[in-house]
N, C-alpha and C positions, 0 to 999 in steps of 0.2 A: 224305765221307772215309772213305776202309777205316781200321775198325777193326784192331785190332793184331793178332788173331787170322788173319784176312783178308790182313792185310801179309804175317804170318808164310808165313802159307800159300803165298801167290803169290811170295815169294822162294824158298823151298824148292824151289818145281816149277822157277823158272826157273834157278836154281844148277847144277840137276841137267840138265835140258834138254843134250841131247851127252852124257852118262854114264849115270845110271842110266835116267832118260826121254829116250824118243827124240821125243816133242812133246805138245804138251797142245795141246786141242781145246776152242772153245767149241759145244756139239752143239747143232744148228740148231732153231730155235724155239724155245730154253729159255738160260736163265742160266747153268746146269749146266756146269762143264768136266770133262773127263776127260785126265787125264793117263796116259800109258802108256810102256810098253816096248818096241820090237821083240825083243831079245833075251831080256829076262826073264820067265819068266811067272808069279812067285807075286805076291800082292795087294799088296806095297809099293809096288811101282812100276807098279800098274795098277789106277784106281779113278778113278769120278766123285765130283767136291765142290763146294761153292758149292750144295748145294742148300738152296732159298728159295719156298716156293709155301705155297698154302693147302691144307688135307687133301683137298677137294675135286679139287683138281689134280695130289693125289701119284699117282695111278694111270697119269695121262697122261706125268706125268715120269720112272715108273721103267719105264714102255716102251720111251720114247727111250732111256735108260741101257743098258736090255736090247738093243736093236737097235744100239747103239754099240759093244757089248761084242762083240756077235755079228760086226761087221763086223770089227773089229782080231783075233777070234778068241781074247780074252780070258776070263777067268772075270768075272761080273758082282757087280763089288765097289763099294759107297759108301764117302766117309768122311764120319764124324757130327764135329762138335764143339756145341758150348754156341751156336753161331752158325746150328747147320743148325734150319731149318725144314720142317717143323711139329716142336719138339719131341721129339715123342715118338713120332719115328719107327721108331726099332728095334722099338719093340711093337706099330708098325702093318702092318709088312711083317713079320712073323716069317721073322728072320733066320735062315740055314742055319750060321754061323759067324762067332765076333765078338770079336777081338781090341782090347786096348786099347796104346796107347804115352802117353809123356808128353812132352810140350812143354818144353822148359826154355830160359831164355835169361838172357846176363848183362848187365846193363848197366851195369858198374862202368867206371873212366875208365881203371884199370890192373890189375894184376896181379903179385904177387910172385914171385918164382921164387930162392929160395934152396938153397945144397949140392947143385948140381946134379950128379943122378948119370948123367947123358948129357949126351954131346957132340952136337949136332944137325946134320944135315944137310938145307938145304932145298935144295929143289929147286920152281925157278921156273917150271915148265910146265906145261900141260896133263896132260900124260902122263907118270906115276910112270917112277922107274926099276928093272931089273929086281929089284937089292935088297928093295926096297918092295913090289912084288908078292911076294917070297919069303915077305917076314915077314906080308905079309895073309893069303897063301892059308895061311901054318901057324896063326894066329891062328883063320881061321873057316871053312876048308873042313871038317874034323871034324867032325861032330856029336857032342854030349856032354851024356849024360845029366845033369839036374840043373844045368846051367851057366846062368848068369846073361849075358845078352845075346843075341845072335843068332849062331848056330856052324850047322856044315852048310849051308854056301851054296852054290849051284850055281856051277859053271867059270863061268855068265856073268856073274857076277858079273864076275870075275877081268878077261874081257874087255869087259865094258864099263868097269874101269877105265885098261885097258891101250891104251883107243883113245880115251879120252875126249876131245872134241873141245865143250868149254864153247858156250854161246849169246854172240851178240855182247854186249860190254859185263859181260863176267863174268872175275872172274880168278881163277885158283889156285893153290896151294901144297902141297906134298906133305912131310911132314917124315920123317925118319929118326931115330931116336935111337941113338946108340951107346954103350956101357958101358964101364964102366972094362977093360975085357977087350979092348977093339977090336971088339966084338961087334954087330953091328946088330941090335937084340933089340926095338923098338917104332916103330906107322908112325903118322901121323894125316895130315888132309888136311883144307887150309879152301879154301871156295868162296863168294867174294865180289861184290856185286854192290849196288849204291849204297845204301853204307852198312850192308848188312844181310853179316853173315856166316855161312855154316854150318859146322858142325865133323862131317865123318863119317872113315869110316873110322879109327876108334882100334882098334887092336890092339897086342896084345904076344905076342911068340915065346912058346910052351908052356913051353919050357925058361926064362923069366925071369919070371914070372909072380910076384904077391903081393912084388915089390918095387918098387911105387911107377911104375914104368915108365911105365903109362896116364896116372896123373893128371899127372906131368912133363910127356909130349910134349903133352897136352893143353893147358898151361898157356903151353910153346911157342906152339903155334900161337894161343891167346887172343891171347897177347903179339903176336904177328906180325901180326893183325888189327887190333888197337888203334893202331900205329902205322901202319897203311895206311888208318886215318882209320873203320875200321868203328865204328858208335853202337849196332849190336844184335848180341850172337852169339846165337844158338840152335843146339840138338841136338833129338835126338829119342831116348828109347830105354826098356825097359820099366817100367813106373810100380810103386814100391814095391821095386825091387829094390837090390842092391848098386851098381847101375852108377848107380843114379840118387842113392845115397846119398853116392856117392864125387864127384859132380856139382856135389851141395850144400853140399861140405866145401870145392870150389875157389870156389866165389860165384855158380854157376847158382842160377834158383831158378826154381818148377815155375810154369808159366804156366796150361798148360791139358792136358785130356785129349784124344785125338783114339782115335775108333774105327774100326778095319776091320770093315766089314758083306758079308758075301757073301749075295747074294738072289737 
């Protein structure tokens, strides 16, 4: 039986194939899987995972990963969790770069939404509207020094979202938060599969920040997933950041840390 970490990893890859991920392949002769994007080059959407081998087999497995990375023309990156074996893999392979993210889950059966500051428009379609894309672009495209969360995203992200075609069995919904001045101000997306729901694309227009819109639109997306019989909601963000603190206040709990390692 799959453990919770493995199940969440598989759910994340499943719901994002056709959007940010293009495909996921099991590497020949190995249990290792490689999820990758044909459009986005950065390591967030191009990495090997499910690494589970004895120390003496690691060089052979690393070579398989290198070969596959070369085949798809991506930098060689692996994703490490507490379930990765050997446990000290980062020390053994001497990584070139290391970045961490926290995985959080929401296991409550409901969520309270009081004194709403936003009117919510829900797009029950794989492809979000132009208004959604404009807010997302404003939220993420410009690099911000010292900013919390992901900024300075390449335009390929916009292309992936605007041409989203999730895999069979995956359903998605996109949310636009419209403020009391009737101005679209925040966005979020939910991708759902087999009782799992991933929260993605949460962003607030630069002119509308520090008003609680990010938390509120996240709650609306969570509520939608719960009404659609999702039992486990998850997200990833920077560990020990303001964003992690925000989601902790909403009701998400830290489950584990994932590490991107370039080799």
